[in-house]
C-alpha positions in Angstrom: 35.4 12.1 -25.4 32.9 12.2 -22.4 29.0 13.5 -22.9 26.8 15.1 -21.0 23.4 13.6 -20.3 20.2 15.5 -18.9 18.5 13.8 -16.1 14.7 15.0 -15.0 14.6 14.8 -11.3 11.4 15.3 -9.4 12.4 17.7 -6.0 10.4 19.1 -3.3 10.0 22.5 -2.1 9.0 21.9 1.2 10.4 18.7 2.9 8.4 15.4 3.7 8.7 15.7 7.7 7.4 19.0 7.6 4.8 18.7 5.2 3.7 16.1 7.2 3.5 18.3 10.5 1.7 20.7 9.0 -1.0 18.2 7.5 -1.6 16.6 11.3 -2.1 20.4 12.6 -5.0 20.7 9.6 -6.4 17.4 10.5 -7.0 18.4 14.3 -9.8 20.7 13.6 -12.3 17.7 12.6 -11.5 15.6 15.2 -11.6 18.4 18.3 -13.7 21.3 17.3 -17.0 19.9 16.0 -18.0 18.9 19.6 -20.5 16.2 19.0 -19.8 15.7 15.5 -16.1 15.6 15.7 -15.1 12.5 13.4 -12.9 9.3 14.6 -9.8 11.0 13.5 -7.6 8.0 13.9 -9.6 6.5 10.8 -8.7 9.7 8.8 -4.7 8.8 9.5 -4.8 5.3 8.7 -6.6 6.1 5.3 -3.8 8.8 4.8 -1.5 6.4 5.6 -3.0 4.3 3.1 -2.3 7.0 0.1 1.3 6.7 0.3 1.1 3.1 0.7 -0.6 2.8 -2.9 1.8 5.3 -4.7 0.5 8.7 -3.0 -0.6 9.7 -5.9 -3.8 11.5 -6.8 -4.9 8.7 -9.2 -4.7 6.3 -6.8 -7.9 7.6 -5.3 -10.2 6.4 -8.2 -10.0 2.9 -6.5 -9.1 3.9 -2.7 -12.5 5.5 -2.2 -14.9 3.1 -4.1 -13.0 0.2 -2.5 -12.7 2.0 1.0 -16.9 2.8 1.1 -17.6 -0.3 -0.2 -15.6 -2.6 2.6 -17.3 0.2 5.2 -20.7 -1.1 3.9 -20.0 -4.6 4.6 -19.0 -3.6 7.7 -22.2 -2.3 8.2 -24.3 -5.2 6.6 -22.5 -7.9 8.6 -23.3 -5.7 11.9 -26.9 -5.5 10.9 -27.5 -9.2 10.5 -25.9 -9.6 14.1 -28.1 -7.0 15.9 -30.4 -9.3 14.0 -29.3 -12.3 15.4 -29.6 -11.0 19.1 -32.9 -11.0 18.8 -33.1 -14.5 17.1 -30.9 -15.8 19.7 -32.3 -14.3 22.4 -30.2 -15.0 25.6 -28.4 -17.7 24.1 -24.9 -17.3 24.3 -21.3 -19.3 24.8 -19.3 -17.6 27.5 -21.1 -13.6 27.3 -24.1 -11.9 26.1 -24.7 -12.1 22.4 -20.9 -13.5 21.7 -23.2 -16.8 19.9 -24.8 -13.7 17.7 -22.1 -12.4 16.9 -19.8 -15.1 16.0 -21.9 -16.4 13.7 -22.6 -12.9 12.1 -18.9 -12.8 11.8 -18.4 -16.1 10.2 -21.6 -16.0 7.8 -20.8 -12.5 6.6 -17.2 -13.2 5.8 -17.5 -16.4 4.3 -20.1 -14.6 2.1 -18.2 -11.9 1.1 -14.9 -13.1 0.7 -16.0 -15.6 -1.4 -18.0 -12.8 -3.5 -14.2 -11.4 -4.1 -13.9 -14.7 -6.0 -16.4 -13.0 -8.8 -16.2 -9.4 -8.1 -12.4 -8.8 -9.4 -12.7 -4.8 -8.2 -12.4 -6.2 -4.7 -9.6 -8.6 -5.3 -8.1 -6.1 -7.0 -8.0 -3.5 -4.4 -7.8 -5.7 -1.1 -6.3 -2.9 1.0 -8.6 -0.1 0.6 -11.4 -3.1 1.3 -10.4 -4.8 4.1 -9.4 -1.2 5.3 -13.0 -0.1 5.0 -14.4 -3.2 6.7 -11.7 -2.5 10.0 -12.5 0.9 10.1 -16.5 0.0 9.9 -16.1 -2.4 12.3 -13.9 -0.4 14.3 -16.2 3.1 14.9 -19.1 0.4 15.3 -17.6 -1.2 18.4 -15.8 1.7 19.9 -18.9 3.9 19.5 -17.0 6.7 18.0 -19.9 8.3 16.3 -22.6 8.0 17.8 -22.8 11.3 20.2 -24.7 13.2 17.5 -27.6 11.4 17.4 -30.4 10.6 20.2 -29.5 7.6 22.9 -32.9 6.0 21.7 -31.5 5.3 18.1 -32.7 1.8 16.9 -30.3 -0.9 17.3 -30.5 -1.5 13.8 -29.4 2.0 12.7 -26.3 1.9 14.8 -24.3 0.1 12.4 -25.0 2.6 9.4 -24.3 5.4 11.9 -20.9 4.1 12.5 -20.5 3.6 9.1 -21.5 7.4 8.2 -18.7 8.3 10.5 -16.6 6.1 8.7 -17.0 7.2 5.2 -17.0 10.9 6.7 -13.4 10.1 8.6 -12.2 8.1 5.4 -12.5 10.8 3.1 -11.1 13.3 5.0 -8.2 10.9 5.2 -8.1 10.2 1.5 -8.2 14.3 1.0 -5.5 14.4 3.9 -2.8 11.9 1.6 -3.2 14.2 -1.5 -2.7 17.6 0.8 0.1 16.3 2.4 1.8 15.8 -1.6 0.6 19.0 -3.0 1.8 21.3 -0.3 5.4 19.5 -0.9 5.3 21.3 -4.4 6.8 19.0 -6.6 8.5 20.3 -9.1 11.1 19.2 -12.2 14.6 19.5 -11.7 16.9 19.0 -15.0 20.5 18.0 -13.8 24.1 17.2 -16.3 25.3 13.8 -15.7 29.0 13.2 -17.3 28.9 10.1 -18.9 32.2 8.3 -20.1 33.0 6.8 -23.2 32.5 3.4 -24.2 35.1 1.1 -26.1 33.4 -1.7 -27.9 35.5 -4.7 -27.5 35.8 -7.1 -30.4 33.8 -10.5 -30.2 37.1 -12.4 -30.9 38.0 -15.2 -28.9 41.0 -14.3 -27.0 41.6 -11.0 -28.0 43.6 -8.7 -26.3 43.3 -4.5 -26.3 46.3 -2.5 -26.4 46.8 1.0 -24.9 44.9 2.6 -27.7 42.3 0.3 -27.5 42.8 -1.3 -30.9 42.5 -5.1 -30.8 45.5 -7.5 -30.8 45.5 -10.7 -32.7 45.3 -13.7 -30.2 48.5 -15.1 -28.9 49.8 -18.2 -30.3 50.1 -21.0 -28.4 52.7 -23.5 -29.1 52.4 -27.2 -28.9 54.3 -29.3 -26.5 55.0 -32.9 -28.1 54.4 -35.6 -26.1 57.3 -37.0 -24.3 58.6 -40.6 -25.7 57.0 -43.4 -23.4 60.6 -44.9 -24.0 62.4 -42.1 -22.8 60.3 -42.0 -19.7 60.9 -46.0 -18.9 65.0 -45.1 -19.1 64.2 -42.7 -16.5 62.8 -44.7 -14.0 65.3 -47.3 -14.4 
């Protein structure tokens, strides 16, 4: 007889497309209402997407946040060495001013920190948020997206860490947006029933057949054909 099998599924009260639109509107004030303190909101969107890429579970934040923050710190350290090398190299350059200092800082810095991943399992196991932090730290630094709140005479050595502060704040906002996006969908457990057809046990007998009522029939008898006499074959040929 067919049986009803209960199945538990997760369904959203608010669809994803609507939840995303609401979350975008919630994020806008942080990028346009704070005047000089506006955050680079594009960083938040990237971390928000990363939250979904890593499973869209609140537990993922335990890995995303520290890995992202450490990546931002790595970017700030590399850019600080870049500022120092511009003083060391002076006017020496390849094609553009300070390009030699930037090339050396990036090459040495990435060699050191990427090799360090071999001995830091947390970085190695969370490469996406770690490299995301590095890229966002560099992006905010080179675009000057978070220097407006600070005086124009700020030290060049402080600029990498100012950029890091902007990348950190925007990244934390992105982590919140990812959590918020899922939370406002109000996922709920729904139990449904499915009809499961009965299974028929097939005997493990070679060449066994089943009758219409599901019982096994004995294997069919195979009659052996006697070999043709060779004398008879020669007579047929002649």
